[in-house]
NUFINU-427005 format. One record per residue (C-alpha): residue in one letter; z, y, x negated; residue number from 1. Coordinates in nm, 3 decimals. Layout:
! residues N
+------+---------+---------+---------+-----+
! code !      c3 !      c2 !      c1 ! pos !
+------+---------+---------+---------+-----+
!    A !       Z !       Y !       X ! NUM !
...
+------+---------+---------+---------+-----+
END
This chain:
! residues 248
+------+---------+---------+---------+-----+
! code !      c3 !      c2 !      c1 ! pos !
+------+---------+---------+---------+-----+
!    M !   1.961 !   1.309 !   1.731 !   1 !
!    H !   1.779 !   1.624 !   1.615 !   2 !
!    I !   1.432 !   1.541 !   1.513 !   3 !
!    N !   1.266 !   1.877 !   1.494 !   4 !
!    Y !   1.292 !   1.938 !   1.117 !   5 !
!    K !   1.029 !   1.965 !   0.835 !   6 !
!    M !   1.018 !   1.660 !   0.625 !   7 !
!    N !   0.925 !   1.627 !   0.265 !   8 !
!    I !   0.669 !   1.350 !   0.283 !   9 !
!    C !   0.522 !   1.175 !  -0.032 !  10 !
!    I !   0.165 !   1.053 !  -0.002 !  11 !
!    N !   0.184 !   0.777 !  -0.271 !  12 !
!    V !  -0.142 !   0.640 !  -0.402 !  13 !
!    F !  -0.205 !   0.391 !  -0.672 !  14 !
!    G !  -0.471 !   0.177 !  -0.846 !  15 !
!    K !  -0.835 !   0.220 !  -0.892 !  16 !
!    Q !  -1.016 !   0.527 !  -0.788 !  17 !
!    H !  -1.243 !   0.374 !  -0.515 !  18 !
!    L !  -1.392 !   0.603 !  -0.254 !  19 !
!    I !  -1.165 !   0.911 !  -0.328 !  20 !
!    E !  -1.395 !   1.093 !  -0.067 !  21 !
!    T !  -1.268 !   0.838 !   0.196 !  22 !
!    L !  -0.912 !   0.890 !   0.106 !  23 !
!    K !  -0.951 !   1.277 !   0.120 !  24 !
!    K !  -1.101 !   1.238 !   0.481 !  25 !
!    T !  -0.826 !   0.984 !   0.591 !  26 !
!    L !  -0.544 !   1.213 !   0.464 !  27 !
!    N !  -0.691 !   1.540 !   0.637 !  28 !
!    E !  -0.761 !   1.352 !   0.962 !  29 !
!    N !  -0.480 !   1.082 !   1.004 !  30 !
!    I !  -0.206 !   1.162 !   0.771 !  31 !
!    I !  -0.129 !   1.530 !   0.697 !  32 !
!    D !  -0.001 !   1.780 !   0.950 !  33 !
!    S !   0.095 !   2.147 !   0.971 !  34 !
!    E !   0.473 !   2.058 !   1.053 !  35 !
!    N !   0.585 !   1.892 !   0.749 !  36 !
!    K !   0.553 !   1.943 !   0.358 !  37 !
!    F !   0.333 !   1.681 !   0.184 !  38 !
!    H !   0.326 !   1.594 !  -0.167 !  39 !
!    I !   0.038 !   1.382 !  -0.308 !  40 !
!    L !   0.122 !   1.162 !  -0.594 !  41 !
!    Y !  -0.111 !   0.926 !  -0.794 !  42 !
!    T !  -0.037 !   0.654 !  -1.040 !  43 !
!    G !  -0.366 !   0.536 !  -1.213 !  44 !
!    W !  -0.509 !   0.339 !  -1.489 !  45 !
!    D !  -0.551 !   0.568 !  -1.819 !  46 !
!    D !  -0.911 !   0.406 !  -1.884 !  47 !
!    E !  -1.055 !   0.583 !  -1.587 !  48 !
!    E !  -1.222 !   0.923 !  -1.561 !  49 !
!    P !  -0.990 !   1.195 !  -1.398 !  50 !
!    I !  -1.161 !   1.179 !  -1.056 !  51 !
!    F !  -0.854 !   1.197 !  -0.860 !  52 !
!    E !  -0.725 !   1.497 !  -1.049 !  53 !
!    N !  -1.052 !   1.678 !  -0.962 !  54 !
!    M !  -1.054 !   1.568 !  -0.610 !  55 !
!    F !  -0.698 !   1.678 !  -0.548 !  56 !
!    P !  -0.621 !   1.945 !  -0.810 !  57 !
!    N !  -0.268 !   2.021 !  -0.672 !  58 !
!    S !  -0.171 !   1.666 !  -0.682 !  59 !
!    Y !   0.081 !   1.507 !  -0.931 !  60 !
!    V !  -0.078 !   1.235 !  -1.163 !  61 !
!    I !   0.061 !   0.983 !  -1.403 !  62 !
!    R !  -0.178 !   0.750 !  -1.587 !  63 !
!    I !  -0.068 !   0.416 !  -1.733 !  64 !
!    N !  -0.196 !   0.161 !  -1.964 !  65 !
!    K !  -0.290 !  -0.193 !  -1.854 !  66 !
!    N !  -0.010 !  -0.374 !  -2.013 !  67 !
!    Q !  -0.209 !  -0.714 !  -2.070 !  68 !
!    E !   0.072 !  -0.880 !  -2.247 !  69 !
!    L !   0.302 !  -0.820 !  -1.935 !  70 !
!    I !   0.043 !  -0.958 !  -1.706 !  71 !
!    K !   0.020 !  -1.255 !  -1.922 !  72 !
!    N !   0.389 !  -1.309 !  -1.892 !  73 !
!    Y !   0.372 !  -1.301 !  -1.514 !  74 !
!    L !   0.071 !  -1.528 !  -1.518 !  75 !
!    N !   0.274 !  -1.772 !  -1.710 !  76 !
!    K !   0.571 !  -1.719 !  -1.492 !  77 !
!    Y !   0.345 !  -1.819 !  -1.169 !  78 !
!    E !   0.124 !  -2.052 !  -1.356 !  79 !
!    N !   0.164 !  -2.289 !  -1.039 !  80 !
!    I !   0.074 !  -2.059 !  -0.786 !  81 !
!    T !  -0.288 !  -1.973 !  -0.686 !  82 !
!    I !  -0.474 !  -1.752 !  -0.440 !  83 !
!    D !  -0.565 !  -1.933 !  -0.103 !  84 !
!    A !  -0.930 !  -2.039 !  -0.065 !  85 !
!    T !  -1.014 !  -1.769 !   0.197 !  86 !
!    N !  -1.003 !  -1.495 !  -0.110 !  87 !
!    P !  -1.289 !  -1.616 !  -0.314 !  88 !
!    Y !  -1.321 !  -1.281 !  -0.457 !  89 !
!    K !  -0.981 !  -1.232 !  -0.585 !  90 !
!    S !  -0.777 !  -1.405 !  -0.877 !  91 !
!    L !  -0.395 !  -1.415 !  -0.932 !  92 !
!    E !  -0.466 !  -1.183 !  -1.223 !  93 !
!    H !  -0.624 !  -0.942 !  -1.012 !  94 !
!    V !  -0.345 !  -0.931 !  -0.760 !  95 !
!    L !  -0.081 !  -0.908 !  -1.024 !  96 !
!    Y !  -0.249 !  -0.591 !  -1.163 !  97 !
!    G !  -0.259 !  -0.438 !  -0.833 !  98 !
!    L !   0.128 !  -0.511 !  -0.782 !  99 !
!    Y !   0.202 !  -0.402 !  -1.125 ! 100 !
!    I !   0.072 !  -0.047 !  -1.096 ! 101 !
!    K !   0.242 !  -0.040 !  -0.749 ! 102 !
!    K !   0.560 !  -0.107 !  -0.912 ! 103 !
!    K !   0.482 !   0.143 !  -1.178 ! 104 !
!    S !   0.435 !   0.409 !  -0.897 ! 105 !
!    T !   0.816 !   0.401 !  -0.847 ! 106 !
!    E !   0.846 !   0.570 !  -1.189 ! 107 !
!    T !   0.601 !   0.842 !  -1.084 ! 108 !
!    I !   0.782 !   0.925 !  -0.769 ! 109 !
!    E !   1.135 !   0.931 !  -0.951 ! 110 !
!    K !   0.995 !   1.157 !  -1.214 ! 111 !
!    Y !   0.850 !   1.393 !  -0.953 ! 112 !
!    M !   1.167 !   1.406 !  -0.736 ! 113 !
!    L !   1.363 !   1.488 !  -1.064 ! 114 !
!    E !   1.110 !   1.760 !  -1.174 ! 115 !
!    K !   1.095 !   1.927 !  -0.864 ! 116 !
!    N !   1.459 !   1.879 !  -0.760 ! 117 !
!    I !   1.385 !   1.718 !  -0.411 ! 118 !
!    N !   1.429 !   1.405 !  -0.222 ! 119 !
!    F !   1.161 !   1.262 !  -0.004 ! 120 !
!    D !   1.240 !   1.193 !   0.357 ! 121 !
!    L !   0.940 !   0.947 !   0.381 ! 122 !
!    I !   0.684 !   0.787 !   0.168 ! 123 !
!    V !   0.338 !   0.707 !   0.279 ! 124 !
!    T !   0.180 !   0.463 !   0.054 ! 125 !
!    I !  -0.208 !   0.425 !   0.112 ! 126 !
!    R !  -0.488 !   0.295 !  -0.092 ! 127 !
!    T !  -0.777 !   0.527 !  -0.186 ! 128 !
!    Y !  -1.040 !   0.321 !   0.002 ! 129 !
!    S !  -0.830 !   0.302 !   0.340 ! 130 !
!    I !  -0.973 !   0.383 !   0.672 ! 131 !
!    I !  -0.794 !   0.456 !   1.004 ! 132 !
!    F !  -0.962 !   0.394 !   1.332 ! 133 !
!    Y !  -0.983 !   0.608 !   1.651 ! 134 !
!    N !  -0.879 !   0.942 !   1.520 ! 135 !
!    Y !  -0.516 !   0.837 !   1.505 ! 136 !
!    K !  -0.270 !   1.088 !   1.380 ! 137 !
!    L !   0.060 !   0.974 !   1.249 ! 138 !
!    E !   0.332 !   1.081 !   1.477 ! 139 !
!    Y !   0.626 !   1.197 !   1.247 ! 140 !
!    D !   0.848 !   1.306 !   1.519 ! 141 !
!    K !   0.818 !   0.945 !   1.676 ! 142 !
!    I !   0.897 !   0.795 !   1.331 ! 143 !
!    K !   1.205 !   0.999 !   1.302 ! 144 !
!    S !   1.319 !   0.923 !   1.662 ! 145 !
!    I !   1.283 !   0.554 !   1.585 ! 146 !
!    G !   1.453 !   0.584 !   1.258 ! 147 !
!    L !   1.368 !   0.636 !   0.884 ! 148 !
!    D !   1.558 !   0.303 !   0.806 ! 149 !
!    K !   1.259 !   0.118 !   0.963 ! 150 !
!    V !   0.929 !   0.021 !   0.777 ! 151 !
!    F !   0.623 !   0.136 !   0.977 ! 152 !
!    I !   0.322 !  -0.078 !   0.925 ! 153 !
!    P !  -0.034 !  -0.073 !   1.114 ! 154 !
!    K !  -0.080 !  -0.260 !   1.458 ! 155 !
!    G !  -0.177 !  -0.607 !   1.477 ! 156 !
!    R !  -0.142 !  -0.925 !   1.288 ! 157 !
!    S !  -0.516 !  -0.937 !   1.194 ! 158 !
!    F !  -0.494 !  -1.173 !   0.899 ! 159 !
!    D !  -0.235 !  -1.416 !   1.037 ! 160 !
!    I !  -0.438 !  -1.730 !   0.955 ! 161 !
!    Y !  -0.145 !  -1.934 !   0.870 ! 162 !
!    N !   0.053 !  -1.853 !   1.189 ! 163 !
!    V !   0.353 !  -1.710 !   0.988 ! 164 !
!    G !   0.321 !  -1.356 !   1.019 ! 165 !
!    S !   0.090 !  -1.092 !   0.831 ! 166 !
!    C !   0.027 !  -0.735 !   0.782 ! 167 !
!    T !  -0.212 !  -0.535 !   0.571 ! 168 !
!    D !  -0.062 !  -0.325 !   0.289 ! 169 !
!    T !  -0.346 !  -0.069 !   0.347 ! 170 !
!    I !  -0.081 !   0.179 !   0.469 ! 171 !
!    T !   0.302 !   0.143 !   0.454 ! 172 !
!    I !   0.558 !   0.410 !   0.563 ! 173 !
!    A !   0.913 !   0.386 !   0.460 ! 174 !
!    N !   1.208 !   0.589 !   0.322 ! 175 !
!    V !   1.245 !   0.600 !  -0.068 ! 176 !
!    K !   1.488 !   0.302 !  -0.073 ! 177 !
!    N !   1.292 !   0.070 !   0.120 ! 178 !
!    T !   0.984 !   0.191 !  -0.062 ! 179 !
!    F !   1.119 !   0.116 !  -0.407 ! 180 !
!    N !   1.239 !  -0.236 !  -0.286 ! 181 !
!    I !   0.880 !  -0.303 !  -0.154 ! 182 !
!    F !   0.721 !  -0.203 !  -0.482 ! 183 !
!    N !   0.914 !  -0.472 !  -0.659 ! 184 !
!    Q !   0.711 !  -0.745 !  -0.495 ! 185 !
!    I !   0.549 !  -0.858 !  -0.830 ! 186 !
!    D !   0.887 !  -0.979 !  -0.940 ! 187 !
!    Y !   0.915 !  -1.214 !  -0.613 ! 188 !
!    I !   0.577 !  -1.365 !  -0.576 ! 189 !
!    D !   0.746 !  -1.726 !  -0.566 ! 190 !
!    K !   0.912 !  -1.611 !  -0.254 ! 191 !
!    T !   0.616 !  -1.532 !  -0.083 ! 192 !
!    I !   0.409 !  -1.856 !  -0.114 ! 193 !
!    I !   0.273 !  -1.991 !   0.228 ! 194 !
!    P !   0.507 !  -2.247 !   0.353 ! 195 !
!    N !   0.416 !  -2.611 !   0.235 ! 196 !
!    T !   0.155 !  -2.481 !   0.001 ! 197 !
!    N !   0.135 !  -2.356 !  -0.368 ! 198 !
!    F !  -0.053 !  -2.057 !  -0.277 ! 199 !
!    I !  -0.038 !  -1.704 !  -0.165 ! 200 !
!    H !  -0.249 !  -1.509 !   0.082 ! 201 !
!    P !  -0.248 !  -1.117 !   0.030 ! 202 !
!    E !  -0.158 !  -1.000 !   0.371 ! 203 !
!    T !   0.059 !  -1.304 !   0.471 ! 204 !
!    S !   0.244 !  -1.284 !   0.151 ! 205 !
!    Y !   0.314 !  -0.907 !   0.186 ! 206 !
!    Y !   0.458 !  -0.990 !   0.541 ! 207 !
!    L !   0.682 !  -1.260 !   0.400 ! 208 !
!    Y !   0.806 !  -1.032 !   0.129 ! 209 !
!    L !   0.901 !  -0.765 !   0.375 ! 210 !
!    K !   1.091 !  -1.020 !   0.576 ! 211 !
!    Y !   1.243 !  -1.170 !   0.262 ! 212 !
!    L !   1.379 !  -0.803 !   0.198 ! 213 !
!    G !   1.535 !  -0.812 !   0.535 ! 214 !
!    L !   1.347 !  -0.502 !   0.661 ! 215 !
!    E !   1.307 !  -0.411 !   1.010 ! 216 !
!    L !   0.913 !  -0.357 !   1.072 ! 217 !
!    F !   0.789 !  -0.129 !   1.356 ! 218 !
!    E !   0.417 !  -0.137 !   1.430 ! 219 !
!    L !   0.254 !   0.196 !   1.497 ! 220 !
!    N !  -0.035 !   0.227 !   1.735 ! 221 !
!    F !  -0.326 !   0.233 !   1.489 ! 222 !
!    I !  -0.540 !  -0.017 !   1.288 ! 223 !
!    A !  -0.612 !   0.049 !   0.947 ! 224 !
!    F !  -0.843 !  -0.163 !   0.690 ! 225 !
!    C !  -0.966 !  -0.100 !   0.339 ! 226 !
!    Y !  -1.311 !  -0.144 !   0.202 ! 227 !
!    H !  -1.356 !  -0.441 !  -0.039 ! 228 !
!    F !  -1.557 !  -0.433 !  -0.360 ! 229 !
!    V !  -1.751 !  -0.743 !  -0.493 ! 230 !
!    N !  -1.912 !  -0.688 !  -0.827 ! 231 !
!    G !  -1.889 !  -0.307 !  -0.790 ! 232 !
!    N !  -2.067 !  -0.324 !  -0.439 ! 233 !
!    I !  -1.912 !  -0.222 !  -0.116 ! 234 !
!    I !  -1.860 !  -0.470 !   0.168 ! 235 !
!    Y !  -1.662 !  -0.392 !   0.472 ! 236 !
!    Y !  -1.469 !  -0.696 !   0.457 ! 237 !
!    N !  -1.494 !  -1.050 !   0.340 ! 238 !
!    E !  -1.723 !  -1.263 !   0.559 ! 239 !
!    Y !  -1.436 !  -1.480 !   0.663 ! 240 !
!    D !  -1.224 !  -1.177 !   0.798 ! 241 !
!    K !  -1.519 !  -1.046 !   1.019 ! 242 !
!    M !  -1.342 !  -0.708 !   1.052 ! 243 !
!    I !  -1.539 !  -0.587 !   1.353 ! 244 !
!    N !  -1.391 !  -0.864 !   1.558 ! 245 !
!    F !  -1.040 !  -0.719 !   1.504 ! 246 !
!    I !  -1.122 !  -0.388 !   1.673 ! 247 !
!    P !  -1.070 !  -0.401 !   2.041 ! 248 !
+------+---------+---------+---------+-----+
END
């Protein structure tokens, strides 16, 4: 199979504008290369200042309203589901807002492809406050040779505290079809409950959803985490995660 062709790659970012400088560094050092064509898209909240637009002046940005009524409907739908006790800084409502804007980023990508009359070969979905360790550069030729029908995730099961599988959603790499299916997670939270419980755990539930979709996962040889924010202050990871212990 011929793999030496330039791809149209979407860098899809969504959510709050935490640490945009960190994102810029990660994109330049770990994501963007000179062999492919990259398009930076961002779906953000309309009640925030245009920081992303100023940091990435050539990006494509759609800002949306926080649909509180819709979130209330989801809260009612999932009223018997809670967040596991190891995530004291998160609530189900917090998780739902994140999954809602993630789903809305589908519309941003579709609108951009229609306006530019292009199709993306690959979508790299990344949080603004993500960091990749050890100067790793995404190997797009390797990804192509393995197959663009796979879903590529960071190495390791760092959060598999329930021994059912887990992966961080800090960075996910997939084709358009698989990406759009992944973005629908908010409608299937009841399918991602930890077995024999009534709660979800973000990284475990994300893994369970990818498996529920029947997607074939492939771990790339890099470790990625994202900063956490508690009451507006940065912590490197929740105390129970002990991030440094996950780094070989």
